[in-house]
C-alpha positions in Angstrom: -69.1 -51.1 -36.7 -66.4 -49.0 -38.7 -66.8 -46.6 -35.9 -65.8 -49.0 -33.3 -62.8 -50.8 -35.6 -61.8 -46.6 -36.0 -62.0 -45.7 -32.3 -60.0 -48.8 -31.3 -57.4 -48.3 -34.0 -56.9 -44.7 -33.0 -56.6 -45.8 -28.9 -53.9 -48.5 -30.2 -52.2 -45.5 -32.0 -51.8 -43.1 -29.2 -51.1 -45.6 -26.8 -48.3 -46.9 -29.1 -47.6 -43.3 -29.5 -47.1 -42.6 -25.7 -44.7 -45.6 -25.3 -42.4 -44.2 -27.7 -42.2 -40.8 -26.2 -41.7 -42.4 -22.4 -39.6 -44.8 -23.6 -37.3 -42.2 -25.5 -37.4 -40.1 -22.3 -36.2 -43.0 -20.2 -33.6 -43.6 -22.6 -32.4 -40.0 -22.3 -32.5 -39.9 -18.7 -30.4 -43.2 -18.8 -27.4 -42.0 -21.2 -27.7 -38.7 -19.5 -23.9 -38.4 -18.1 -23.4 -38.2 -14.5 -21.8 -34.1 -13.3 -18.4 -35.8 -12.3 -17.8 -37.4 -15.5 -18.5 -34.6 -17.3 -16.3 -32.3 -14.5 -13.5 -34.6 -14.9 -13.9 -34.8 -18.8 -13.5 -30.6 -18.6 -10.5 -31.0 -16.5 -11.8 -30.2 -12.7 -10.9 -33.8 -11.9 -10.3 -32.9 -8.0 -14.1 -31.5 -7.4 -15.1 -34.4 -9.9 -14.2 -36.9 -7.1 -15.2 -34.8 -4.5 -19.0 -34.2 -6.1 -19.0 -38.0 -6.2 -19.0 -38.5 -2.5 -20.6 -35.5 -1.2 -23.5 -35.1 -3.9 -26.2 -37.4 -2.9 -24.7 -38.6 1.3 -24.7 -34.3 1.7 -25.7 -31.7 -0.9 -28.7 -33.3 -2.0 -30.1 -33.5 1.6 -29.2 -29.8 2.4 -31.0 -28.5 -0.8 -34.2 -30.7 0.4 -34.3 -29.1 4.1 -33.2 -25.3 2.7 -35.6 -25.6 -0.6 -38.7 -27.2 -0.5 -40.4 -25.7 -3.8 -37.4 -24.9 -6.2 -34.8 -28.0 -6.7 -32.2 -26.1 -9.1 -29.1 -25.5 -7.2 -25.5 -23.9 -8.4 -22.1 -25.4 -7.4 -19.0 -23.3 -8.1 -16.5 -25.4 -8.8 -12.7 -24.3 -8.1 -9.7 -25.8 -10.5 -7.2 -28.1 -9.7 -4.5 -26.0 -9.0 -6.9 -25.0 -6.0 -6.5 -28.1 -4.3 -3.0 -28.2 -4.6 -2.9 -25.1 -2.4 -1.1 -25.4 0.8 -4.4 -23.9 2.8 -6.9 -26.4 1.1 -5.4 -29.8 0.6 -8.3 -31.6 1.4 -11.1 -28.9 1.7 -13.4 -29.7 4.9 -16.9 -29.9 4.5 -18.1 -26.4 5.8 -16.0 -25.5 3.1 -17.8 -26.9 0.1 -21.1 -25.9 1.7 -19.7 -22.4 1.0 -19.6 -22.8 -2.6 -23.4 -24.4 -3.1 -26.1 -21.9 -3.8 -29.8 -23.4 -3.1 -31.0 -21.6 -6.6 -30.5 -21.3 -9.7 -27.5 -18.7 -10.2 -26.3 -18.1 -14.0 -25.0 -15.7 -15.8 -28.3 -14.1 -17.0 -29.5 -14.1 -13.1 -26.6 -11.8 -12.2 -26.6 -9.4 -15.3 -30.7 -9.1 -14.7 -31.1 -9.0 -11.2 -27.8 -9.1 -9.0 -25.6 -6.2 -8.1 -22.5 -4.8 -7.0 -22.1 -6.4 -4.0 -25.1 -8.5 -3.3 -25.5 -11.3 -0.8 -25.8 -14.5 -2.3 -27.2 -17.5 0.1 -25.4 -21.0 0.4 -25.4 -24.0 2.0 -23.4 -22.7 5.3 -25.7 -21.1 7.1 -25.0 -17.7 8.0 -22.4 -16.9 5.6 -23.4 -15.3 1.9 -20.9 -15.0 -0.8 -20.4 -11.5 -2.3 -21.0 -10.5 -5.5 -17.9 -8.5 -6.4 -17.8 -7.7 -10.2 -20.0 -8.1 -12.6 -20.0 -9.1 -16.3 -20.2 -7.5 -19.4 -22.3 -8.2 -22.7 -19.0 -7.1 -25.0 -16.7 -9.7 -22.3 -14.5 -6.6 -21.0 -15.3 -7.1 -17.6 -16.0 -10.8 -15.9 -18.1 -12.0 -12.9 -16.2 -12.1 -9.2 -17.6 -13.6 -6.2 -15.6 -12.4 -2.7 -12.8 -12.0 -5.6 -12.6 -14.9 -7.1 -12.6 -14.9 -10.7 -15.6 -17.1 -12.2 -14.0 -18.8 -15.4 -16.3 -21.0 -17.3 -20.2 -20.5 -17.1 -22.4 -24.1 -17.2 -19.5 -26.5 -17.4 -22.6 -28.7 -16.4 -26.1 -27.7 -16.6 -29.5 -30.8 -16.5 -31.7 -28.1 -15.1 -32.0 -29.4 -11.5 -27.4 -28.9 -11.1 -25.9 -26.2 -12.6 -21.7 -26.0 -12.3 -19.7 -22.8 -12.7 -15.9 -22.9 -12.7 -14.2 -20.9 -10.5 -10.3 -19.6 -9.7 -10.0 -20.4 -6.4 -11.9 -21.6 -3.3 -13.7 -19.5 -1.8 -12.8 -17.7 1.7 -15.6 -17.1 4.5 -13.2 -14.9 6.1 -13.5 -12.3 3.1 -17.5 -11.7 3.4 -16.9 -11.8 7.5 -14.3 -9.3 7.5 -15.7 -6.6 4.7 -19.1 -7.1 4.4 -20.3 -7.9 8.3 -23.4 -6.4 7.8 -24.4 -9.6 5.9 -23.3 -12.5 8.8 -26.2 -12.8 11.3 -24.2 -14.5 13.4 -21.7 -11.2 13.5 -24.9 -9.1 14.4 -25.8 -11.5 17.6 -22.5 -11.1 19.1 -22.6 -7.3 18.3 -25.7 -7.0 19.9 -24.6 -9.6 22.9 -21.4 -7.0 23.0 -23.8 -3.9 23.5 -25.7 -5.4 26.0 -22.7 -6.7 28.1 -21.8 -3.1 28.0 -24.5 -2.2 29.1 -24.6 -4.0 32.2 -20.7 -2.8 33.0 -22.0 0.6 33.2 -24.7 -0.2 35.6 -22.1 -2.3 37.4 -19.9 0.3 37.6 -22.4 3.1 38.5 -23.2 1.0 41.4 -19.7 0.2 42.5 -19.2 3.5 42.4 -21.9 4.6 44.7 -20.6 1.5 47.0 -17.2 2.6 47.2 -18.6 6.0 48.0 -20.8 4.8 51.2 -18.1 3.1 52.2 -15.9 6.0 52.5 -18.1 8.0 54.3 -18.5 5.5 57.0 -14.6 5.1 57.1 -14.3 8.8 57.6 -16.9 8.6 60.6 -15.3 6.2 61.9 -12.1 7.6 61.9 -13.4 10.9 63.4 -14.8 9.2 66.4 -11.6 7.3 66.8 -9.7 10.2 67.1 -11.9 12.1 69.7 -13.2 8.8 71.9 -15.6 9.7 75.2 -13.0 9.3 77.5 -14.4 9.9 81.2 -11.1 10.8 82.7 -11.0 14.0 80.8 -14.0 15.1 82.3 -13.2 17.9 85.5 -15.7 17.8 88.1 -16.1 20.8 90.5 -16.6 21.0 94.0 -20.7 22.0 95.1 -18.9 24.1 97.9 -16.0 25.9 98.3 
């Protein structure tokens, strides 16, 4: 009987402890600040408003379609000054996708696995980012992407979303012009261009052959016309004198 009471007490104690743990986790999740609120508190007001509009409707579906196993993604957040630039007063959705990396990409990742000139896949199809400088342990050098300086690491990090601060918007033309080997669209265009050139060469050879044949025909016609078979020019000689 005592053993039964002990088992019942043990089960009650275990269930109560599990309830306390689950309740504490739920409280932590409930009180976890929103990414937009953290960005606003740290001075990224423009991106905070933009993130509220596109996070659940655009970024999360795109992340799930690209990466089904790893839900961690990284956002590079421009400063407010970048939004005041006349070039990007209202950044298009394609430009915002260019600032999202569909996996964990932090300072430790760059220092351990990424080299200078490496390409980094983004949510903008066929347009990766390019690492243009690497940080140092002593702080003597900073990291940059597309020659845009990363000014602040881990502005926000909840294990699922990582946000880094950058000086300005990334320009997709930087990678397209200076690193076209990373652009699959450019490769397709180049391959099509080479095919088009081969077709033009083949057509040119056929055209030259056709012109040569026509020229020969015209020469023969011209010779025939200059020496017609005229019956009046034929001289008849009598059989008898």
